[in-house]
C-alpha positions as CSV (number, residue, x, y, z in Angstrom):
1,M,-8.7,5.6,-14.4
2,T,-10.4,6.4,-11.2
3,A,-9.7,9.8,-9.1
4,P,-7.3,9.0,-5.7
5,V,-9.2,8.0,-2.0
6,K,-8.4,9.4,0.5
7,R,-7.7,7.2,3.5
8,S,-6.7,7.3,7.4
9,I,-4.2,4.6,8.1
10,V,-1.6,4.2,11.0
11,V,2.2,3.3,10.0
12,A,4.9,2.7,12.2
13,G,2.1,4.1,15.5
14,H,0.9,7.5,13.4
15,Q,-1.4,8.5,12.1
16,T,-1.3,9.9,8.9
17,S,-3.4,10.1,5.2
18,I,-2.6,8.4,2.4
19,S,-4.4,9.1,-1.3
20,L,-4.0,5.8,-4.1
21,E,-7.0,5.1,-6.2
22,K,-9.5,2.7,-5.4
23,P,-7.2,-0.2,-7.6
24,F,-4.7,-0.1,-5.7
25,W,-6.4,0.3,-2.0
26,E,-8.3,-3.1,-3.4
27,A,-4.7,-4.5,-4.2
28,L,-2.2,-3.8,-0.7
29,A,-5.7,-5.1,0.6
30,G,-5.4,-8.4,-0.7
31,L,-1.7,-8.9,-0.8
32,A,-1.7,-8.0,3.4
33,K,-4.7,-11.2,3.5
34,S,-2.5,-13.0,1.7
35,R,0.1,-12.1,4.1
36,D,-2.2,-12.7,6.3
37,M,-1.3,-9.4,8.2
38,S,-3.5,-5.8,8.5
39,L,-3.5,-3.7,5.9
40,N,-1.5,-1.2,8.7
41,K,1.7,-3.3,8.9
42,L,2.1,-4.1,4.9
43,V,2.6,-0.1,4.7
44,T,4.4,0.3,8.2
45,E,6.8,-2.7,6.0
46,I,6.7,-0.7,2.9
47,D,7.4,2.7,5.2
48,R,10.4,1.8,6.4
49,H,12.1,1.0,3.8
50,R,10.9,3.4,0.8
51,E,13.1,6.7,-0.6
52,G,10.5,9.1,-1.9
53,N,6.9,9.9,-1.1
54,L,4.5,7.3,-0.1
55,S,1.7,6.7,-2.0
56,S,4.1,6.5,-5.2
57,T,6.5,3.8,-2.7
58,L,2.7,1.9,-2.2
59,R,2.3,1.8,-6.2
60,V,5.3,0.3,-7.1
61,Y,4.7,-1.8,-4.2
62,V,1.8,-3.1,-5.5
63,L,2.9,-3.4,-9.4
64,K,5.9,-4.8,-8.5
65,S,4.4,-7.7,-6.5
66,L,1.4,-8.3,-8.8
67,Q,4.0,-8.6,-11.3
68,E,6.4,-10.9,-9.3
69,Q,2.6,-13.5,-8.7
70,N,2.2,-13.2,-13.3
71,K,5.5,-15.0,-13.9
């Protein structure tokens, strides 16, 4: 297990801090790259559809994305 890493990111034009473990940051960056978009844009899109905590929503998004790739 790795400790959460806090990063500043721009979400919908507003700067915010998000804490995620390093593997989740790496996976999000890879997903953004594979979709030919910036990390900020990907997180903004995910944020538009969330109902709870952003960090938790991002973790679930990464998990679901990786599960879809492995089907």
